[in-house]
DOFI-48636 format. One record per residue: residue in three letters; y, z, x of N, C-alpha, C in turn. Coordinates in steps of 0.1 Angstrom, whole numbers. Atoms other than C-alpha are relative to their C-alpha. Example, Ala and Ser with C-alpha at 12.3 -4.5 7.8 and 13.67 -1.06 7.14 Angstrom:
2
PT  aa  n_yy  n_zz  n_xx ca_yy ca_zz ca_xx  c_yy  c_zz  c_xx
PT ala   -12     0     9   -45    78   123    12     0     9
PT ser   -11     0    -9   -11    71   137    11     8    -8
//
This chain:
301
PT  aa  n_yy  n_zz  n_xx ca_yy ca_zz ca_xx  c_yy  c_zz  c_xx
PT met     4    -6    13   489    37  -600    -5    14     3
PT thr     5   -14    -1   484    75  -603    -8     3   -12
PT val     9    -2    10   454    83  -623    -1    15    -3
PT glu     0   -14     3   459   116  -641   -10     3   -11
PT thr    10    -2    11   434   111  -670   -12    -8     3
PT arg    12     8    -1   400    97  -674    -5    -4   -13
PT thr     4     6    13   394    75  -704   -14    -6     1
PT leu    13     5    -1   357    70  -708    -5    -7   -13
PT phe     5     6    12   349    64  -745    11     1   -11
PT asp    -6    -1    13   365    57  -779    15     2     1
PT gln   -14    -1    -2   401    54  -767     5   -12     8
PT pro    -5    12    -8   419    21  -758    10     5    11
PT leu    -9    -2   -11   438    20  -725     9   -12     1
PT leu   -10    10    -2   470     0  -723     2    -3    14
PT val    -2     4   -14   474   -20  -691    11   -10     1
PT thr   -11    10    -2   505   -37  -679     2    -2    15
PT ile    -4     4   -13   515   -55  -647    14    -6    -1
PT pro   -14     4     2   553   -57  -649     4   -12     8
PT ala    -5    10    -9   558   -79  -619    -7   -13    -3
PT arg     7    13     3   533  -105  -632     2    -3   -15
PT his    -2     2    15   545  -102  -669   -13    -2    -7
PT ala    13     0     7   510   -94  -680    -3    13    -6
PT arg     3   -12     7   497   -69  -704   -14    -1    -7
PT gly    14     1     6   463   -60  -719    -5    14    -5
PT arg     7   -12     4   439   -34  -732   -14     0     4
PT met    14    -2    -2   406   -20  -723    -5    10   -10
PT val     6   -10     9   382    -1  -745   -15     1     2
PT arg    15    -2    -1   347    14  -743    -4     8   -11
PT leu     5    -8    11   329    25  -774   -13     7     3
PT gly    12    -8    -2   303    53  -773    -4     7   -12
PT pro     4    -8    12   299    80  -799     4    -7   -13
PT val    -5     7    12   320    60  -825   -10   -11    -3
PT leu     9    11     1   298    30  -819   -14     4    -5
PT asp    14    -5     3   265    50  -820    -1     4   -15
PT ala     0    -4    14   275    65  -854     0   -12    -9
PT ser     0    12     8   282    31  -868   -14    -7    -1
PT leu    12     8    -1   250    15  -856   -12     8    -6
PT thr    11    -8     4   226    44  -864    -1     2   -15
PT ala     0    -1    15   236    43  -901    -9   -10    -5
PT his     9    10     5   214    12  -903   -10    -2    11
PT ala    11     2    -9   181     3  -887     1   -15     5
PT tyr    -2    13    -5   195   -28  -869    -9    -3    11
PT pro     7     5   -12   173   -48  -845    10    -2    11
PT glu    -9     0   -11   187   -49  -810     9   -12     0
PT pro   -10    11     0   202   -85  -812    11     2   -10
PT ile    -9    -2    10   219   -76  -844    10    11     3
PT ser    -8   -11    -4   232   -42  -832    10    -4    11
PT arg    -8     4   -11   245   -58  -800    11    -9    -5
PT thr   -11     9     5   264   -85  -820    10     8    -8
PT leu   -10    -8     7   280   -59  -843     8     9    10
PT ala    -8    -7   -10   289   -38  -812    11    -8     6
PT glu   -10     9    -6   307   -67  -796    11    -3   -10
PT ala   -10     2    10   325   -74  -829     9    12    -2
PT leu    -8   -13     2   336   -37  -832     9     2    13
PT val    -8    -1   -12   349   -38  -796    12   -10    -1
PT leu   -11     9     2   370   -69  -804     9     5   -10
PT thr    -8    -6    10   382   -52  -835     9    11     5
PT ala    -8   -11    -6   393   -22  -815    11    -5     9
PT leu   -10     6    -9   411   -44  -789    11    -5    -7
PT leu   -10     7     7   430   -64  -814     7    10   -10
PT gly    -6    -9     9   435   -36  -839    10    10     6
PT ser    -9    -9    -7   451   -13  -813    13    -5     3
PT thr   -13     6    -2   479   -37  -810    10     2   -12
PT leu    -8    -3    12   491   -28  -845    10    11     3
PT lys   -11   -10    -3   524    -9  -843     3     8   -13
PT glu    -5    -6    12   531    -1  -879   -11     9    -6
PT ala     9    -9     6   514    29  -896    -4    -7   -13
PT gly     5     7    12   492    15  -924    -4   -14     2
PT gly     4    13    -3   486   -18  -907   -15    -1     1
PT gln    14     2    -1   451   -32  -908    -4   -13     6
PT leu     6    12    -5   431   -57  -889   -14    -2    -6
PT thr    14     2     6   400   -73  -905    -6   -12     8
PT leu     7    11    -6   375   -95  -886   -12    -3    -8
PT gln    12     4     8   350  -115  -906    -5   -13     5
PT ala     7    12    -4   325  -141  -897    -5    -7   -13
PT gln     5     8    11   319  -169  -922   -11    -9     6
PT thr    11     7    -6   285  -185  -916    -6   -10   -10
PT glu     7    10     7   266  -215  -927   -14    -2     6
PT lys    13     1    -4   228  -215  -924    -4     8    13
PT gly     3    -9   -12   228  -187  -898    -9    11    -4
PT ile     8   -12     2   205  -157  -894     9    11    -6
PT ile   -10   -10     5   236  -136  -900     7    -6   -12
PT asp    -7     5    13   249  -139  -936    14     5    -1
PT leu   -13    -6     1   279  -116  -932     2     9    11
PT leu    -4    -9   -10   297   -98  -905    15     3    -3
PT val   -13    -4     3   328   -78  -913     3    14     7
PT cys    -4   -13    -6   347   -51  -893    15     1    -3
PT asp   -14    -2     2   381   -36  -898     5    13     8
PT phe    -7   -11    -7   406   -12  -881    12     4    -7
PT arg   -13    -5     7   432     9  -898     2    15     4
PT gly    -3   -14    -3   449    41  -886    -9     6    11
PT gly     9    -5   -10   426    43  -856   -15     2    -4
PT glu    13    -1     5   395    42  -878    -7   -14     1
PT leu     8    13    -1   368    15  -871   -12     1    -9
PT arg    12     1     8   341     4  -894    -5   -14     1
PT gly     6    13    -1   317   -25  -894   -13    -1    -7
PT tyr    13     2     7   287   -40  -913    -4   -14     3
PT ile     6    13    -2   264   -69  -907   -12    -2    -9
PT lys    12     3     8   239   -85  -931    -7   -12     6
PT phe     8    11    -7   211  -107  -918   -13    -2    -6
PT asp    13     3     5   178  -123  -925   -10     4    10
PT leu     9    -5    -9   151  -103  -909   -12   -10     3
PT glu    11     9    -3   124  -129  -913     4   -12     9
PT arg    -4    11    -9   144  -157  -897     3     5    14
PT leu    -2    -6   -13   154  -133  -869   -13     0     8
PT ala    13    -1    -6   117  -129  -861    -5   -13     6
PT glu     4    13    -4   114  -166  -856     7    -5    13
PT val    -8     5   -12   139  -169  -827    -3     9    12
PT pro     2    -9   -12   138  -156  -791     6    13    -1
PT ser    -5   -14     1   145  -120  -784    15     1     4
PT asp   -14     0    -4   179  -129  -770     7   -13    -6
PT pro    -5    12     7   192  -155  -796    14    -4     4
PT ser   -14     5    -3   223  -176  -789     9     2   -12
PT leu   -10    -2    11   255  -173  -809    -3   -10   -11
PT phe     3    10    11   246  -206  -827   -12     4    -8
PT ala    12    -4     8   212  -193  -836     3    11   -10
PT leu    -3   -11     9   227  -162  -851     9    -4   -12
PT phe   -10     4     9   256  -178  -869    -1   -14    -6
PT gly     0    13     4   248  -214  -873    14    -6     2
PT lys   -13     5    -1   279  -233  -880    10    10    -6
PT gly    -7   -11     4   301  -203  -882    15     0     4
PT tyr   -14    -1    -2   338  -194  -883     4    15     1
PT leu    -5   -14    -2   356  -163  -871    14     1    -6
PT ala   -13    -2     7   385  -152  -894     6    14     4
PT ile    -6   -13    -4   409  -125  -881    13     1    -8
PT thr   -12    -2     9   435  -111  -905     7    12     4
PT phe    -9   -11    -2   464   -89  -897     8     2   -13
PT asp    -8    -4    12   479   -70  -927    10    10     5
PT his   -11    -9    -5   513   -55  -919     7     6   -13
PT pro    -6    -6    11   528   -29  -943    15    -1    -1
PT val   -14     3     1   561   -46  -944     2   -10   -11
PT thr    -2     9    11   576   -65  -973    11   -10     3
PT asp   -11    10    -2   597   -97  -973    10     1   -11
PT glu   -11    -1    10   626  -105  -995    -5     0   -14
PT ile     5     0    13   604  -111 -1025   -11    11    -2
PT gly     9   -12     2   583   -79 -1020   -14    -3     4
PT gln    14     3    -4   552   -95 -1005    -3     6    14
PT glu     3    -6   -13   534   -77  -977    -3   -11    10
PT gly     3     9   -10   531   -94  -944   -15    -2     3
PT arg    14     3    -4   498  -111  -937    -1   -12     8
PT tyr     2    11    -8   486  -134  -911   -15    -2     3
PT gln    14     2    -2   452  -150  -908    -2   -12     9
PT gly     4    11    -9   437  -172  -880   -15    -2    -1
PT ile    14     3     2   404  -190  -883    -4   -10    12
PT val     5     9   -11   384  -205  -853   -15    -1    -1
PT pro    15     1     0   349  -219  -850    -6    10    10
PT leu     8    -9    -8   323  -196  -836    -8    -8    10
PT asp     6     8   -11   317  -219  -806    -2     8    12
PT gly     1    -7   -13   308  -210  -771   -12     9     0
PT ala    12    -8    -2   283  -185  -758     2    14    -6
PT ser    -2   -14     4   299  -153  -772    11     2    -9
PT ile   -11    -4     9   322  -136  -797    13     0     9
PT ala   -12     0    -9   346  -131  -767     6   -13     2
PT glu    -6    13    -2   349  -168  -761     7    -5   -13
PT ala    -7     4    12   357  -174  -798    13     8    -2
PT ala   -13    -8     1   383  -146  -797    10    -6    10
PT gln    -9     6   -10   398  -162  -766     6   -13    -6
PT ser    -5    12     6   401  -195  -785    10     3   -11
PT tyr    -9    -4    10   417  -177  -814    14     4     5
PT leu   -13    -4    -6   444  -161  -792     8   -12     5
PT ala    -7    12    -6   452  -194  -775     6    -8   -11
PT gln    -5     8    11   456  -211  -809    11     8    -8
PT ser    -8    -8     9   473  -183  -829    13     5     7
PT glu   -11    -6    -7   495  -166  -803     6    -9    10
PT gln    -5    10   -10   498  -195  -779     4     7    13
PT leu    -1    -8   -12   495  -170  -750   -12    -2     9
PT pro    11     0    -9   473  -175  -720    -7    14    -1
PT ser     8   -12     3   445  -149  -727   -13    -1     7
PT leu    14    -2    -5   413  -136  -712    -6    11    -7
PT val     8   -10     7   387  -117  -732   -14     1     6
PT arg    13    -3    -4   356  -101  -719    -6    12    -8
PT ile     7   -10     8   331   -81  -740   -15     1     5
PT ala    14    -2    -4   297   -65  -731    -5    11    -8
PT ala     7   -10     7   272   -44  -749   -14     2     5
PT arg    13    -3    -6   241   -27  -736    -7    12    -7
PT his     7   -11     5   214    -5  -750    -7     8    12
PT gly     6    -8   -11   203    24  -727   -15     3    -3
PT gln    14    -3     2   168    37  -723    -2    10   -12
PT asp     0    -9    11   176    63  -749     2    -7   -14
PT gly    -3     8    12   183    35  -774    14    -1    -5
PT gln   -14     0     4   220    43  -777     7   -12     7
PT cys    -7    12    -4   244    14  -774    14     4     5
PT val   -14    -1    -6   276    13  -752     5   -14     1
PT ala    -6    13     0   300   -15  -755    14     1     5
PT gly   -13     0    -5   332   -23  -737     7   -14     0
PT gly    -7    12     1   359   -49  -738    13     0     8
PT phe   -13     2    -7   390   -62  -719     7   -12    -5
PT leu    -9    11     5   419   -83  -732    12     0     9
PT met   -12     2    -9   446   -96  -708     7   -12    -4
PT gln    -8    11     4   475  -118  -717    12    -1     9
PT his   -12     3    -7   505  -134  -700    11    -2   -10
PT leu   -11     0     9   538  -128  -717     9   -13     3
PT pro    -9    12    -2   562  -158  -722    12     4     7
PT glu   -13    -3    -7   593  -160  -701    10     2   -11
PT gly   -10    -3    11   621  -144  -721    -5    10   -10
PT glu     6   -10     9   598  -119  -738     9    13    -1
PT glu    -8   -12     0   622   -91  -728    14    -2    -4
PT gly   -13     1     5   653  -105  -744     7   -13     4
PT arg    -6    13    -4   661  -138  -726    -5   -10   -10
PT glu     5    11     9   656  -171  -743   -15    -2     1
PT arg    15     1    -1   619  -174  -752    -4   -15     4
PT ile     5    13    -4   602  -203  -734   -15     1     0
PT his    15     0     1   566  -213  -740    -6     2    13
PT thr     7    -3   -12   542  -199  -715    -8   -12     5
PT arg     8    10    -7   525  -222  -690   -14     5     3
PT leu    14    -5    -4   487  -220  -687    -2     0    15
PT asp     2     0   -15   490  -228  -650    11     8     7
PT his   -11    -8    -7   519  -203  -643    -6     8    11
PT pro     5    -8   -12   514  -188  -608    -3    14    -3
PT glu     3   -14     3   517  -153  -622   -13     2    -8
PT trp    12    -1     8   490  -159  -648   -13    -4     9
PT glu    11     4    -9   467  -177  -622    -4    12     8
PT his     3   -11    -9   469  -146  -600    -7    11    -9
PT val     6   -11     9   462  -121  -629   -14    -5    -5
PT arg    13     5     6   434  -143  -644   -11     0    11
PT ala    10     0   -11   417  -147  -610    -6    14     2
PT leu     4   -14    -2   416  -109  -606    -8     5   -12
PT ala     6    -5    12   407  -102  -642   -14    -6    -2
PT glu    13     6     1   378  -126  -641   -11     6     8
PT thr    10    -6    -8   361  -105  -615    -7    12    -7
PT ile     6   -11     7   353   -78  -641   -14    -3    -4
PT ser    14     3     3   316   -75  -647    -4     8   -13
PT ala     5    -7    12   296   -65  -678    -4    14     3
PT asp     4   -13    -4   282   -36  -659    12    10     1
PT glu   -12    -9     0   317   -22  -653     5     3   -14
PT leu    -5    -3    13   326   -25  -689    -8    10    -7
PT val     8    -9     8   297    -5  -701    -4    12     9
PT asp     3   -11    -9   295    20  -671     6    13    -6
PT ser    -4   -12     7   297    54  -689     7    10    10
PT lys    -6    -9   -10   308    71  -656    12    -6     6
PT leu   -12     6    -6   336    47  -647    11     1   -10
PT ala   -12    -1     9   369    57  -662     7   -13    -1
PT leu    -7    13     2   389    28  -676    12    -1    10
PT glu   -11     0   -10   419    39  -654    -5    -4    14
PT asp     5     4   -13   397    35  -623    -3   -15     0
PT leu     4    14     1   385     1  -635    13    -8     1
PT ala   -12     8    -1   421   -11  -640     5     0    15
PT trp    -5    -1   -14   430     1  -605    -9    -9     9
PT arg     9     8    -7   399   -16  -591     3   -15    -1
PT leu    -3    14     2   409   -49  -606    13    -4     6
PT phe   -14     4    -3   446   -49  -599     7     9    11
PT asn    -6    -8   -10   451   -28  -568    10    -7     9
PT glu   -10     7    -7   471   -56  -553    14     0    -6
PT asp   -13     0     8   498   -51  -579     3    14    -4
PT glu    -4   -13     6   517   -22  -594    -5    -1   -15
PT val     6     0    14   495   -17  -625     3    14    -7
PT arg    -4   -12     8   506     8  -652   -10     1   -11
PT val    10    -3    11   482    24  -677     5    11    -8
PT ala    -4   -10     9   487    45  -707   -11     1   -11
PT pro    11    -1    11   460    58  -732     6    -2   -13
PT gly    -4     2    14   462    47  -768    -5    12    -8
PT gly     5   -10     9   453    67  -798   -15     0    -1
PT ala    15    -1     1   417    80  -802    -5    -7   -12
PT leu     7     8    10   393    59  -822   -10     9    -8
PT leu    10    -7     8   372    73  -851    -8   -10    -7
PT arg     9     8     8   343    60  -870     5     3   -15
PT gly    -5    -2    13   358    55  -905    -7    -7   -11
PT cys     4     7    12   348    46  -940     8     5   -11
PT arg    -9    -4    11   369    46  -971    -7     1   -13
PT cys     7    -2    12   342    51  -996     3    13    -6
PT asp    -4   -12     7   351    77 -1022    -7     1   -13
PT ala     8    -1    13   330    90 -1051     9    -2   -12
PT asp    -9     1    12   360    93 -1075     4   -14    -2
PT tyr    -5    14     1   372    58 -1067   -12    -9    -5
PT leu    11     7     5   337    44 -1072    -3     2   -14
PT ala     2    -3    14   334    62 -1105    10    -7    -8
PT ser   -11     7     7   367    47 -1116    -3   -15    -1
PT val     4    14     0   354    12 -1107   -11    -3   -10
PT ile    12     1     9   321    17 -1125     5     1   -15
PT ala    -4    -2    14   340    29 -1156     7   -13    -6
PT arg    -6    12     5   357    -5 -1159   -10   -10    -6
PT phe    10     9     5   324   -22 -1166    -3     3   -15
PT pro     4    -3    14   313   -26 -1203   -11     9    -1
PT glu    10   -10     2   291     1 -1216   -14    -5     1
PT glu    13     6     0   261   -22 -1220    -4    -3    15
PT glu     3     3   -14   263   -33 -1183    -2    12     8
PT arg     2   -13    -7   266     3 -1171   -14     5    -3
PT glu    13    -5     3   235    12 -1190   -11    -8     7
PT his    10     8    -6   217   -17 -1175    -1     3    15
PT met     0    -4   -14   227    -6 -1140    -6    14     3
PT ala     4   -14    -1   217    30 -1146   -15     2     1
PT asn    14    -4     0   184    47 -1138     0    15    -3
PT glu     0   -13     5   178    78 -1158    14     6    -1
PT gly   -13    -5     2   214    81 -1166     9     1    12
PT val    -8    -1   -12   227    77 -1131     1   -14     7
PT ile    -2    12    -7   242    46 -1113     2     4    15
PT thr    -1    -3   -14   236    48 -1076     7   -12     8
PT val    -8    10    -8   262    30 -1054    -2     2    15
PT asp     2    -1   -14   254    22 -1018    13    -5     7
PT cys   -11     5    -9   282    19  -992    -6    -8    11
PT ala     6     8   -10   273   -10  -969     5     5    14
PT phe    -5    -4   -13   295     4  -941    -7    13     6
PT cys     6   -13    -5   282    40  -938   -13     3    -5
PT ala    14    -2     5   249    37  -957    -1    12    -8
PT arg     1   -11     9   258    66  -979    -3    -4   -14
PT lys     2     3    14   246    67 -1015     8     9    -9
PT phe    -8    -8    10   268    79 -1044    -6    -1   -14
PT pro     5     0    13   252    89 -1076    11     2   -10
PT ile   -11     0    10   276    81 -1105    -7     2   -14
PT pro     6    -2    13   265    97 -1138     7    -8   -11
PT leu    -6     7    11   271    77 -1170     9     9    -8
//
């Protein structure tokens, strides 16, 4: 592998090992992540959880090929500290929001488990494709898996095994530096089924020698490597797979996005009955908060 670029932050790196029929993605979020987290005064365990979810959203969302496609990740919880977690990816733009119970968070250890945060939770991942079928419906696929295991990465790995039925490995890490800023990185690797390139498709084997080789090497990746702001993702790919011919290609740059719009919000408010709008208003103005970017929009009556 010849490394001609250095991908450090906010841009996925496509990784393929042709001889082993393996492909994957790496991503490390920096400024985009910091902009998302600093919009809210999240405590460290909550910001770390949202950071990991945004990394997963970037890894999966960057697989979308069609312009206008969207990936949405949402956690559905029961009796957890976290009431709502939602992230989405569209057109290279990432956004995420988390709602939680601050009083209950104060009652648990400083490094709460996934179960402590989510209780009996489920992870729903939805792909919306801007293509229509014969009756004009847009393509949508949703997979739901329990939020079991020790991390969001383990839940994602279960989702991929169930939905795509491909041997997969997912690793995600997030760290806060001494300056308080958060860096998060992730790595997704999958084994392609035999016949993926045009032959008859045969279901992949979890114990396929090619995958065993790739998985053994991929599992050596460390959390420190994923969040090392000085280690280019190209160098990390070479460090992991120098025994093979590994190919890398940078994906599109990621942006911190939000689709809130004052005109659109005003049109939504206008649909409410006049009596309800007057009840929502304060001195003739209805203030609408955007949960994603924490901006406030004053909408006059």
